[in-house]
MILUMMAR-647033 format. One record per atom (N, C-alpha, C): atom name; residue number from 0; residue in three letters; x, y, z. Coordinates in nm, 2 decimals, m for minus. Example, Ala and Ser with C-alpha at 12.3 -4.5 7.8 and 13.67 -1.06 7.14 Angstrom:
BEGIN
N, 0, ALA, 1.32, m0.57, 0.78
CA, 0, ALA, 1.23, m0.45, 0.78
C, 0, ALA, 1.32, m0.33, 0.78
N, 1, SER, 1.28, m0.22, 0.71
CA, 1, SER, 1.37, m0.11, 0.71
C, 1, SER, 1.29, 0.00, 0.79
This chain:
BEGIN
N, 0, MET, m1.16, m3.68, m1.18
CA, 0, MET, m1.27, m3.76, m1.26
C, 0, MET, m1.20, m3.93, m1.28
N, 1, LYS, m1.08, m3.92, m1.32
CA, 1, LYS, m1.01, m4.05, m1.32
C, 1, LYS, m1.01, m4.14, m1.19
N, 2, ARG, m0.98, m4.07, m1.09
CA, 2, ARG, m0.97, m4.14, m0.96
C, 2, ARG, m1.13, m4.18, m0.92
N, 3, THR, m1.21, m4.10, m0.95
CA, 3, THR, m1.34, m4.14, m0.91
C, 3, THR, m1.37, m4.27, m1.00
N, 4, LEU, m1.36, m4.26, m1.12
CA, 4, LEU, m1.40, m4.39, m1.19
C, 4, LEU, m1.33, m4.52, m1.14
N, 5, ASN, m1.20, m4.49, m1.12
CA, 5, ASN, m1.11, m4.62, m1.06
C, 5, ASN, m1.18, m4.67, m0.95
N, 6, GLY, m1.20, m4.57, m0.85
CA, 6, GLY, m1.28, m4.60, m0.71
C, 6, GLY, m1.39, m4.68, m0.74
N, 7, LYS, m1.48, m4.65, m0.83
CA, 7, LYS, m1.61, m4.72, m0.87
C, 7, LYS, m1.59, m4.85, m0.91
N, 8, CYS, m1.48, m4.85, m1.01
CA, 8, CYS, m1.45, m4.98, m1.06
C, 8, CYS, m1.41, m5.08, m0.95
N, 9, ILE, m1.32, m5.05, m0.87
CA, 9, ILE, m1.27, m5.11, m0.76
C, 9, ILE, m1.39, m5.15, m0.67
N, 10, ALA, m1.48, m5.07, m0.64
CA, 10, ALA, m1.60, m5.09, m0.55
C, 10, ALA, m1.69, m5.20, m0.61
N, 11, ILE, m1.70, m5.19, m0.74
CA, 11, ILE, m1.80, m5.27, m0.83
C, 11, ILE, m1.74, m5.41, m0.83
N, 12, ALA, m1.60, m5.43, m0.84
CA, 12, ALA, m1.51, m5.57, m0.85
C, 12, ALA, m1.52, m5.60, m0.71
N, 13, LEU, m1.51, m5.55, m0.62
CA, 13, LEU, m1.53, m5.60, m0.46
C, 13, LEU, m1.67, m5.67, m0.43
N, 14, VAL, m1.76, m5.56, m0.48
CA, 14, VAL, m1.90, m5.62, m0.47
C, 14, VAL, m1.91, m5.74, m0.53
N, 15, LEU, m1.89, m5.75, m0.65
CA, 15, LEU, m1.90, m5.89, m0.73
C, 15, LEU, m1.82, m6.01, m0.69
N, 16, LEU, m1.69, m5.98, m0.62
CA, 16, LEU, m1.62, m6.07, m0.55
C, 16, LEU, m1.69, m6.14, m0.44
N, 17, PHE, m1.72, m6.05, m0.35
CA, 17, PHE, m1.80, m6.07, m0.23
C, 17, PHE, m1.93, m6.16, m0.27
N, 18, ALA, m2.00, m6.14, m0.37
CA, 18, ALA, m2.11, m6.20, m0.41
C, 18, ALA, m2.07, m6.35, m0.47
N, 19, LEU, m1.98, m6.35, m0.54
CA, 19, LEU, m1.92, m6.48, m0.58
C, 19, LEU, m1.89, m6.58, m0.47
N, 20, PHE, m1.79, m6.50, m0.36
CA, 20, PHE, m1.78, m6.59, m0.25
C, 20, PHE, m1.89, m6.63, m0.19
N, 21, GLY, m1.98, m6.54, m0.16
CA, 21, GLY, m2.12, m6.57, m0.09
C, 21, GLY, m2.20, m6.69, m0.16
N, 22, ALA, m2.20, m6.69, m0.29
CA, 22, ALA, m2.27, m6.80, m0.37
C, 22, ALA, m2.19, m6.93, m0.34
N, 23, LEU, m2.05, m6.92, m0.36
CA, 23, LEU, m1.97, m7.05, m0.33
C, 23, LEU, m1.99, m7.10, m0.20
N, 24, ALA, m2.01, m7.00, m0.08
CA, 24, ALA, m2.03, m7.05, 0.06
C, 24, ALA, m2.17, m7.13, 0.05
N, 25, PHE, m2.29, m7.08, m0.02
CA, 25, PHE, m2.40, m7.15, m0.01
C, 25, PHE, m2.39, m7.28, m0.08
N, 26, VAL, m2.31, m7.29, m0.18
CA, 26, VAL, m2.29, m7.42, m0.26
C, 26, VAL, m2.22, m7.52, m0.16
N, 27, ALA, m2.10, m7.47, m0.09
CA, 27, ALA, m2.04, m7.54, 0.01
C, 27, ALA, m2.11, m7.62, 0.11
N, 28, CYS, m2.22, m7.54, 0.14
CA, 28, CYS, m2.32, m7.59, 0.26
C, 28, CYS, m2.39, m7.71, 0.19
N, 29, ASP, m2.43, m7.71, 0.08
CA, 29, ASP, m2.49, m7.82, 0.03
C, 29, ASP, m2.41, m7.95, 0.05
N, 30, ALA, m2.49, m8.05, 0.12
CA, 30, ALA, m2.40, m8.16, 0.17
C, 30, ALA, m2.39, m8.25, 0.05
N, 31, PRO, m2.26, m8.27, 0.01
CA, 31, PRO, m2.22, m8.36, m0.10
C, 31, PRO, m2.26, m8.51, m0.07
N, 32, ASP, m2.26, m8.54, 0.05
CA, 32, ASP, m2.24, m8.68, 0.10
C, 32, ASP, m2.38, m8.73, 0.12
N, 33, GLY, m2.50, m8.66, 0.06
CA, 33, GLY, m2.63, m8.71, 0.07
C, 33, GLY, m2.68, m8.69, 0.22
N, 34, ASP, m2.63, m8.62, 0.30
CA, 34, ASP, m2.67, m8.59, 0.43
C, 34, ASP, m2.76, m8.46, 0.43
N, 35, GLU, m2.86, m8.43, 0.32
CA, 35, GLU, m2.93, m8.32, 0.34
C, 35, GLU, m3.06, m8.36, 0.43
N, 36, ARG, m3.13, m8.26, 0.48
CA, 36, ARG, m3.24, m8.29, 0.56
C, 36, ARG, m3.36, m8.24, 0.49
N, 37, GLY, m3.48, m8.29, 0.53
CA, 37, GLY, m3.61, m8.26, 0.45
C, 37, GLY, m3.73, m8.29, 0.54
N, 38, GLU, m3.82, m8.33, 0.49
CA, 38, GLU, m3.97, m8.37, 0.58
C, 38, GLU, m3.94, m8.50, 0.61
N, 39, LEU, m4.01, m8.53, 0.75
CA, 39, LEU, m4.01, m8.66, 0.81
C, 39, LEU, m4.08, m8.78, 0.73
N, 40, SER, m4.00, m8.87, 0.71
CA, 40, SER, m4.05, m9.00, 0.63
C, 40, SER, m4.05, m9.13, 0.72
N, 41, SER, m4.13, m9.20, 0.69
CA, 41, SER, m4.13, m9.33, 0.75
C, 41, SER, m4.08, m9.45, 0.65
N, 42, VAL, m3.96, m9.51, 0.71
CA, 42, VAL, m3.88, m9.59, 0.59
C, 42, VAL, m3.87, m9.76, 0.68
N, 43, THR, m3.85, m9.85, 0.59
CA, 43, THR, m3.84, m9.99, 0.63
C, 43, THR, m3.68, m10.02, 0.59
N, 44, LEU, m3.58, m10.07, 0.67
CA, 44, LEU, m3.47, m10.10, 0.66
C, 44, LEU, m3.43, m10.25, 0.67
N, 45, ILE, m3.38, m10.32, 0.59
CA, 45, ILE, m3.35, m10.45, 0.59
C, 45, ILE, m3.18, m10.47, 0.59
N, 46, LEU, m3.13, m10.52, 0.67
CA, 46, LEU, m2.98, m10.54, 0.66
C, 46, LEU, m2.96, m10.68, 0.66
N, 47, GLY, m2.91, m10.73, 0.55
CA, 47, GLY, m2.87, m10.88, 0.54
C, 47, GLY, m3.01, m10.96, 0.53
N, 48, ASP, m2.98, m11.07, 0.61
CA, 48, ASP, m3.10, m11.15, 0.64
C, 48, ASP, m3.17, m11.12, 0.78
N, 49, GLY, m3.14, m11.01, 0.83
CA, 49, GLY, m3.20, m10.94, 0.94
C, 49, GLY, m3.35, m10.89, 0.92
N, 50, GLU, m3.43, m10.87, 1.04
CA, 50, GLU, m3.56, m10.85, 1.03
C, 50, GLU, m3.57, m10.71, 0.98
N, 51, ALA, m3.68, m10.69, 0.92
CA, 51, ALA, m3.73, m10.54, 0.88
C, 51, ALA, m3.75, m10.45, 1.00
N, 52, VAL, m3.68, m10.32, 0.98
CA, 52, VAL, m3.69, m10.26, 1.09
C, 52, VAL, m3.78, m10.11, 1.03
N, 53, SER, m3.85, m10.06, 1.09
CA, 53, SER, m3.92, m9.94, 1.05
C, 53, SER, m3.86, m9.82, 1.13
N, 54, PHE, m3.85, m9.71, 1.09
CA, 54, PHE, m3.80, m9.59, 1.15
C, 54, PHE, m3.84, m9.46, 1.08
N, 55, GLU, m3.85, m9.36, 1.15
CA, 55, GLU, m3.86, m9.22, 1.09
C, 55, GLU, m3.74, m9.15, 1.08
N, 56, THR, m3.73, m9.08, 0.98
CA, 56, THR, m3.61, m9.01, 0.93
C, 56, THR, m3.65, m8.87, 0.86
N, 57, ASP, m3.57, m8.77, 0.87
CA, 57, ASP, m3.57, m8.65, 0.80
C, 57, ASP, m3.48, m8.62, 0.70
N, 58, ALA, m3.39, m8.76, 0.68
CA, 58, ALA, m3.30, m8.74, 0.57
C, 58, ALA, m3.36, m8.72, 0.42
N, 59, LYS, m3.30, m8.67, 0.35
CA, 59, LYS, m3.35, m8.67, 0.20
C, 59, LYS, m3.28, m8.79, 0.13
N, 60, TYR, m3.19, m8.83, 0.16
CA, 60, TYR, m3.09, m8.93, 0.10
C, 60, TYR, m3.07, m9.07, 0.18
N, 61, LEU, m3.06, m9.18, 0.11
CA, 61, LEU, m3.05, m9.30, 0.20
C, 61, LEU, m2.93, m9.27, 0.27
N, 62, TYR, m2.82, m9.20, 0.27
CA, 62, TYR, m2.70, m9.21, 0.33
C, 62, TYR, m2.72, m9.13, 0.46
N, 63, GLY, m2.81, m9.04, 0.46
CA, 63, GLY, m2.83, m8.96, 0.59
C, 63, GLY, m2.91, m9.06, 0.68
N, 64, ALA, m3.01, m9.14, 0.62
CA, 64, ALA, m3.10, m9.22, 0.71
C, 64, ALA, m3.01, m9.33, 0.76
N, 65, LEU, m2.91, m9.37, 0.69
CA, 65, LEU, m2.83, m9.51, 0.72
C, 65, LEU, m2.73, m9.43, 0.83
N, 66, SER, m2.68, m9.33, 0.81
CA, 66, SER, m2.59, m9.27, 0.91
C, 66, SER, m2.65, m9.25, 1.05
N, 67, ASP, m2.78, m9.20, 1.04
CA, 67, ASP, m2.86, m9.17, 1.18
C, 67, ASP, m2.89, m9.31, 1.23
N, 68, TYR, m2.94, m9.41, 1.16
CA, 68, TYR, m2.97, m9.55, 1.19
C, 68, TYR, m2.86, m9.60, 1.27
N, 69, CYS, m2.75, m9.61, 1.21
CA, 69, CYS, m2.61, m9.66, 1.25
C, 69, CYS, m2.56, m9.61, 1.38
N, 70, ASP, m2.57, m9.49, 1.37
CA, 70, ASP, m2.51, m9.40, 1.51
C, 70, ASP, m2.61, m9.44, 1.62
N, 71, ASP, m2.75, m9.46, 1.59
CA, 71, ASP, m2.84, m9.47, 1.69
C, 71, ASP, m2.83, m9.61, 1.75
N, 72, HIS, m2.78, m9.70, 1.66
CA, 72, HIS, m2.77, m9.84, 1.70
C, 72, HIS, m2.63, m9.90, 1.70
N, 73, GLY, m2.53, m9.83, 1.72
CA, 73, GLY, m2.39, m9.84, 1.74
C, 73, GLY, m2.32, m9.94, 1.63
N, 74, LEU, m2.36, m9.91, 1.51
CA, 74, LEU, m2.33, m10.00, 1.39
C, 74, LEU, m2.22, m9.91, 1.30
N, 75, VAL, m2.12, m9.97, 1.26
CA, 75, VAL, m2.01, m9.89, 1.20
C, 75, VAL, m2.07, m9.88, 1.04
N, 76, LEU, m2.06, m9.76, 0.98
CA, 76, LEU, m2.10, m9.74, 0.84
C, 76, LEU, m1.96, m9.67, 0.77
N, 77, GLU, m1.93, m9.75, 0.67
CA, 77, GLU, m1.83, m9.70, 0.59
C, 77, GLU, m1.84, m9.72, 0.45
N, 78, GLY, m1.77, m9.64, 0.36
CA, 78, GLY, m1.80, m9.64, 0.22
C, 78, GLY, m1.68, m9.56, 0.15
N, 79, GLU, m1.71, m9.52, 0.03
CA, 79, GLU, m1.61, m9.45, m0.04
C, 79, GLU, m1.70, m9.37, m0.17
N, 80, GLU, m1.65, m9.26, m0.20
CA, 80, GLU, m1.72, m9.18, m0.28
C, 80, GLU, m1.68, m9.23, m0.44
N, 81, SER, m1.76, m9.20, m0.51
CA, 81, SER, m1.73, m9.25, m0.67
C, 81, SER, m1.81, m9.14, m0.76
N, 82, GLU, m1.79, m9.16, m0.87
CA, 82, GLU, m1.85, m9.07, m0.96
C, 82, GLU, m2.01, m9.09, m0.97
N, 83, TYR, m2.07, m9.19, m0.89
CA, 83, TYR, m2.21, m9.22, m0.90
C, 83, TYR, m2.26, m9.21, m0.77
N, 84, GLY, m2.16, m9.15, m0.67
CA, 84, GLY, m2.21, m9.12, m0.53
C, 84, GLY, m2.14, m9.20, m0.45
N, 85, PHE, m2.19, m9.21, m0.31
CA, 85, PHE, m2.13, m9.29, m0.20
C, 85, PHE, m2.17, m9.41, m0.21
N, 86, PHE, m2.07, m9.51, m0.19
CA, 86, PHE, m2.10, m9.66, m0.22
C, 86, PHE, m2.06, m9.71, m0.08
N, 87, LEU, m2.14, m9.79, m0.02
CA, 87, LEU, m2.10, m9.88, 0.08
C, 87, LEU, m2.00, m9.98, 0.09
N, 88, THR, m1.93, m9.98, 0.19
CA, 88, THR, m1.80, m10.09, 0.20
C, 88, THR, m1.83, m10.17, 0.34
N, 89, ARG, m1.92, m10.09, 0.42
CA, 89, ARG, m1.94, m10.18, 0.55
C, 89, ARG, m2.06, m10.11, 0.60
N, 90, VAL, m2.18, m10.21, 0.66
CA, 90, VAL, m2.27, m10.16, 0.73
C, 90, VAL, m2.28, m10.25, 0.84
N, 91, GLY, m2.24, m10.22, 0.96
CA, 91, GLY, m2.25, m10.31, 1.08
C, 91, GLY, m2.17, m10.43, 1.05
N, 92, ASP, m2.23, m10.55, 1.04
CA, 92, ASP, m2.16, m10.67, 1.02
C, 92, ASP, m2.12, m10.72, 0.87
N, 93, LEU, m2.22, m10.63, 0.77
CA, 93, LEU, m2.21, m10.65, 0.64
C, 93, LEU, m2.07, m10.57, 0.59
N, 94, VAL, m1.95, m10.66, 0.57
CA, 94, VAL, m1.84, m10.60, 0.53
C, 94, VAL, m1.79, m10.65, 0.40
N, 95, GLN, m1.78, m10.55, 0.29
CA, 95, GLN, m1.74, m10.60, 0.16
C, 95, GLN, m1.60, m10.64, 0.17
N, 96, GLY, m1.56, m10.73, 0.08
CA, 96, GLY, m1.42, m10.79, 0.07
C, 96, GLY, m1.42, m10.93, 0.01
N, 97, GLU, m1.33, m10.99, m0.04
CA, 97, GLU, m1.30, m11.12, m0.08
C, 97, GLU, m1.39, m11.16, m0.18
N, 98, GLY, m1.41, m11.07, m0.29
CA, 98, GLY, m1.52, m11.10, m0.39
C, 98, GLY, m1.67, m11.09, m0.36
N, 99, ARG, m1.68, m11.02, m0.23
CA, 99, ARG, m1.84, m11.00, m0.21
C, 99, ARG, m1.84, m10.85, m0.18
N, 100, TYR, m1.94, m10.80, m0.21
CA, 100, TYR, m1.96, m10.66, m0.21
C, 100, TYR, m2.12, m10.61, m0.18
N, 101, ILE, m2.13, m10.50, m0.13
CA, 101, ILE, m2.25, m10.46, m0.06
C, 101, ILE, m2.35, m10.40, m0.19
N, 102, MET, m2.47, m10.45, m0.19
CA, 102, MET, m2.57, m10.43, m0.30
C, 102, MET, m2.69, m10.36, m0.19
N, 103, VAL, m2.75, m10.26, m0.27
CA, 103, VAL, m2.86, m10.17, m0.21
C, 103, VAL, m2.96, m10.19, m0.32
N, 104, TYR, m3.07, m10.24, m0.25
CA, 104, TYR, m3.20, m10.26, m0.33
C, 104, TYR, m3.33, m10.17, m0.27
N, 105, HIS, m3.41, m10.14, m0.33
CA, 105, HIS, m3.53, m10.06, m0.28
C, 105, HIS, m3.66, m10.09, m0.36
N, 106, ASP, m3.77, m10.06, m0.30
CA, 106, ASP, m3.89, m10.08, m0.35
C, 106, ASP, m3.96, m9.96, m0.44
N, 107, ILE, m3.88, m9.86, m0.46
CA, 107, ILE, m3.93, m9.76, m0.52
C, 107, ILE, m3.95, m9.77, m0.68
N, 108, ASP, m4.09, m9.72, m0.73
CA, 108, ASP, m4.12, m9.76, m0.85
C, 108, ASP, m4.08, m9.64, m0.95
N, 109, ASP, m3.95, m9.64, m0.96
CA, 109, ASP, m3.90, m9.53, m1.05
C, 109, ASP, m3.78, m9.57, m1.14
N, 110, VAL, m3.82, m9.56, m1.28
CA, 110, VAL, m3.70, m9.63, m1.35
C, 110, VAL, m3.58, m9.55, m1.37
N, 111, ALA, m3.57, m9.43, m1.32
CA, 111, ALA, m3.46, m9.35, m1.30
C, 111, ALA, m3.37, m9.40, m1.19
N, 112, LEU, m3.41, m9.47, m1.08
CA, 112, LEU, m3.35, m9.53, m0.96
C, 112, LEU, m3.34, m9.69, m0.97
N, 113, ILE, m3.36, m9.75, m1.08
CA, 113, ILE, m3.36, m9.88, m1.09
C, 113, ILE, m3.24, m9.93, m1.19
N, 114, THR, m3.17, m10.04, m1.16
CA, 114, THR, m3.07, m10.09, m1.27
C, 114, THR, m3.18, m10.21, m1.31
N, 115, PRO, m3.21, m10.21, m1.43
CA, 115, PRO, m3.28, m10.31, m1.49
C, 115, PRO, m3.23, m10.44, m1.50
N, 116, GLY, m3.31, m10.55, m1.49
CA, 116, GLY, m3.28, m10.69, m1.49
C, 116, GLY, m3.20, m10.75, m1.33
N, 117, TYR, m3.19, m10.66, m1.23
CA, 117, TYR, m3.12, m10.71, m1.12
C, 117, TYR, m3.22, m10.71, m1.00
N, 118, ASP, m3.34, m10.73, m1.00
CA, 118, ASP, m3.45, m10.74, m0.91
C, 118, ASP, m3.41, m10.86, m0.81
N, 119, ARG, m3.46, m10.84, m0.70
CA, 119, ARG, m3.42, m10.93, m0.61
C, 119, ARG, m3.55, m10.94, m0.50
N, 120, GLU, m3.60, m11.10, m0.48
CA, 120, GLU, m3.73, m11.10, m0.39
C, 120, GLU, m3.67, m11.13, m0.25
N, 121, GLN, m3.72, m11.08, m0.15
CA, 121, GLN, m3.71, m11.13, m0.02
C, 121, GLN, m3.80, m11.10, 0.08
N, 122, GLY, m3.85, m11.21, 0.13
CA, 122, GLY, m3.97, m11.20, 0.22
C, 122, GLY, m4.11, m11.17, 0.16
N, 123, GLY, m4.11, m11.24, 0.03
CA, 123, GLY, m4.23, m11.21, m0.05
C, 123, GLY, m4.23, m11.09, m0.12
N, 124, LYS, m4.13, m10.99, m0.11
CA, 124, LYS, m4.16, m10.87, m0.17
C, 124, LYS, m4.03, m10.84, m0.28
N, 125, VAL, m4.06, m10.78, m0.40
CA, 125, VAL, m3.95, m10.77, m0.49
C, 125, VAL, m3.88, m10.62, m0.48
N, 126, PHE, m3.76, m10.64, m0.46
CA, 126, PHE, m3.67, m10.51, m0.45
C, 126, PHE, m3.60, m10.48, m0.57
N, 127, HIS, m3.57, m10.36, m0.61
CA, 127, HIS, m3.49, m10.34, m0.73
C, 127, HIS, m3.35, m10.29, m0.70
N, 128, SER, m3.25, m10.32, m0.79
CA, 128, SER, m3.12, m10.29, m0.76
C, 128, SER, m3.12, m10.15, m0.78
N, 129, SER, m3.04, m10.07, m0.68
CA, 129, SER, m3.02, m9.94, m0.71
C, 129, SER, m2.94, m9.88, m0.80
N, 130, ALA, m2.99, m9.80, m0.90
CA, 130, ALA, m2.89, m9.72, m0.99
C, 130, ALA, m2.80, m9.63, m0.94
N, 131, GLN, m2.81, m9.58, m0.83
CA, 131, GLN, m2.74, m9.48, m0.74
C, 131, GLN, m2.66, m9.52, m0.62
N, 132, GLY, m2.58, m9.45, m0.59
CA, 132, GLY, m2.52, m9.46, m0.47
C, 132, GLY, m2.61, m9.43, m0.35
N, 133, VAL, m2.57, m9.46, m0.22
CA, 133, VAL, m2.66, m9.42, m0.12
C, 133, VAL, m2.68, m9.27, m0.11
N, 134, SER, m2.58, m9.18, m0.13
CA, 134, SER, m2.57, m9.04, m0.13
C, 134, SER, m2.68, m8.97, m0.23
N, 135, SER, m2.73, m9.05, m0.34
CA, 135, SER, m2.82, m9.00, m0.43
C, 135, SER, m2.95, m9.06, m0.44
N, 136, LEU, m2.98, m9.17, m0.37
CA, 136, LEU, m3.08, m9.26, m0.36
C, 136, LEU, m3.19, m9.19, m0.25
N, 137, PRO, m3.31, m9.14, m0.33
CA, 137, PRO, m3.39, m9.06, m0.23
C, 137, PRO, m3.45, m9.15, m0.13
N, 138, VAL, m3.49, m9.08, 0.01
CA, 138, VAL, m3.56, m9.15, 0.10
C, 138, VAL, m3.71, m9.10, 0.06
N, 139, MET, m3.79, m9.20, 0.04
CA, 139, MET, m3.94, m9.17, 0.01
C, 139, MET, m4.00, m9.25, 0.14
N, 140, ASP, m4.12, m9.17, 0.16
CA, 140, ASP, m4.22, m9.22, 0.27
C, 140, ASP, m4.27, m9.35, 0.25
N, 141, GLY, m4.26, m9.43, 0.32
CA, 141, GLY, m4.31, m9.58, 0.31
C, 141, GLY, m4.25, m9.66, 0.22
N, 142, ALA, m4.12, m9.61, 0.17
CA, 142, ALA, m4.01, m9.70, 0.11
C, 142, ALA, m3.95, m9.80, 0.19
N, 143, SER, m3.90, m9.92, 0.12
CA, 143, SER, m3.84, m10.03, 0.20
C, 143, SER, m3.68, m10.02, 0.12
N, 144, TYR, m3.58, m10.04, 0.19
CA, 144, TYR, m3.44, m10.04, 0.15
C, 144, TYR, m3.38, m10.18, 0.21
N, 145, LEU, m3.31, m10.24, 0.13
CA, 145, LEU, m3.26, m10.37, 0.15
C, 145, LEU, m3.12, m10.37, 0.12
N, 146, ILE, m3.02, m10.39, 0.21
CA, 146, ILE, m2.88, m10.40, 0.20
C, 146, ILE, m2.82, m10.52, 0.22
N, 147, VAL, m2.76, m10.59, 0.14
CA, 147, VAL, m2.72, m10.72, 0.14
C, 147, VAL, m2.57, m10.74, 0.09
N, 148, LEU, m2.51, m10.86, 0.13
CA, 148, LEU, m2.38, m10.86, 0.09
C, 148, LEU, m2.38, m10.99, 0.01
N, 149, GLN, m2.34, m10.96, m0.14
CA, 149, GLN, m2.34, m11.06, m0.24
C, 149, GLN, m2.20, m11.09, m0.29
């Protein structure tokens, strides 16, 4: 009787252990760098003083869309992780350094995504300073994203 009970306890412990590892594997598959995929969206991207470029992406976050865009156009994309997400240090010719840094703006009307008081007008359009890193800033169909060196 004692052996049967010990065997059942070990079997239950193993099942729970495998379930835990399975759950952790699914969490690990979740892209921490903002490279998750979803539905196709049409977005506009402006790099510095360049022309607005519209393209379609299935990325859920701006990091994934930027990564795809830079890969497709031979541009370098670099950055670093922080407690607020992935922040850009280089996008093509825009390189952070010497007291200049890369700022990300968007035209999404959502107070949770905006840093109040830091709007910027460009090309007759008002852009809001992003309150998130590019790995947390959602891609929204029809949205415009402005990336500048300040």
